[in-house]
N, C-alpha and C positions, 0 to 999 in steps of 0.2 A: 826367514824361517826362524822359528823359536828354538830355544835350546832343547837338547834331548836329555831326558832323565835316564841315567844308565844303571840304576840299581834300585832294589826295593827300598833301600834307605832314602835315596833321592825322591822317589815317588811318594813315600810316606811323609817326608819332610815337606814336600810341595803341597800335599793335601792337608797337612796339619794333623795327621793321624799316626798310629803305630804301624810298624811293618806288618805284623800279623793281621791287622785290620784290612790293609790294602790288599794283602795276599788273599784274604777271605772274600773281599769284594770282587777280585778278579774271577774267582771260582763261582761264587754264588750270584753275583750281579752283573758280570760281564765287563768289569773295569778294563778299558782298552790298554792292554799291555802286550807288547810284541816280543817274540823270541826269535832272534836271528837264526837262519838255517845253519845247521851243522855246528851250532854252539851248544855248550852244556846247558842242561835244563835250568840252572839257576841264573843264567845270563838273560837279562830282560832290558828292554828299553821302552820308554813311553814318551809321548809328545804332550806337553802341557795343553796345547789347544784341544787335543782329543779328550784329555781328562776334563777340561773345563766344559766341553760340550756334553760329555757323559754326565757330569754332575748336574748340569742344568736339566737334563732329562729325567733325573731320579726323583720320584716323589718322596718327600720326607727327609732327604739328605741335604744338609745345609752346606753351602759353599764354604770354602776355607776362610773367606772374608765375610764379616758381618756387615760391611758397608753396603748400602743399597746401590743398585745400578742406577745412577743418576740420569743417564740418557733415557732409559726405559721409563722411569718415573716422570720425567719431563714430557715425554711423548704421551703417556697416559693422561697427564694433566691437560695437555693440549686437546686431546680427543674429548675429554670430559667437559672442557670449556666450550668446545664447539657444540656438543650435545646439549649443554645447558642453554646456550644462546638460542638454539633451534627450538627447544621447549618453551623458552620465554616468548619467542616470536609467535609460536602456536597459541600460547595462553593469551597473549595480548589480542591476537586476531579473533580468538574465540570470545573473549570478553567484549570486544568491539562489536562483533556480530550480535551477541546477545543484547547488548545495550541498544543497538540500532533497531532490533525487532521490538524491544520494549518501547522505545521512543516512538516508533511508527504505529504503535497501538496493537501490535499482535498480541493475541491472548496467550497467556502462559497456560499450558495444559496442566491440570491437576495431576498429582501422582496417581498411578493406577491403584484401584482399590485392592487388587489381589496382592500387591506388594507388602502391605502391612497387616492384613487381616488373617486371622487363623480360623479355620472351620472346626 
């Protein structure tokens, strides 16, 4: 289990923001901050994992670290490589089919007349 942030100052420091900012985010944006039962109103606790999840769901709010998530980037690169390989296979097959048709004497149909003419 990750450590527990036990004050507004801890929460603000963890997020790299000011105390008033994180207090405002709790009210306006639903920052996950908990208040133990029967404790004074100013007593708060927060879990870093919950805060990290909340930050990831917020549009336009930058995470505390400007470092890219390397695992996600590598996953995206892998997906893009697979998509690229599939597109290359399709292109090569399409070119092969077109060449076979040309070689076998199939006539190429002229472009339709309506495509380029204006009335």
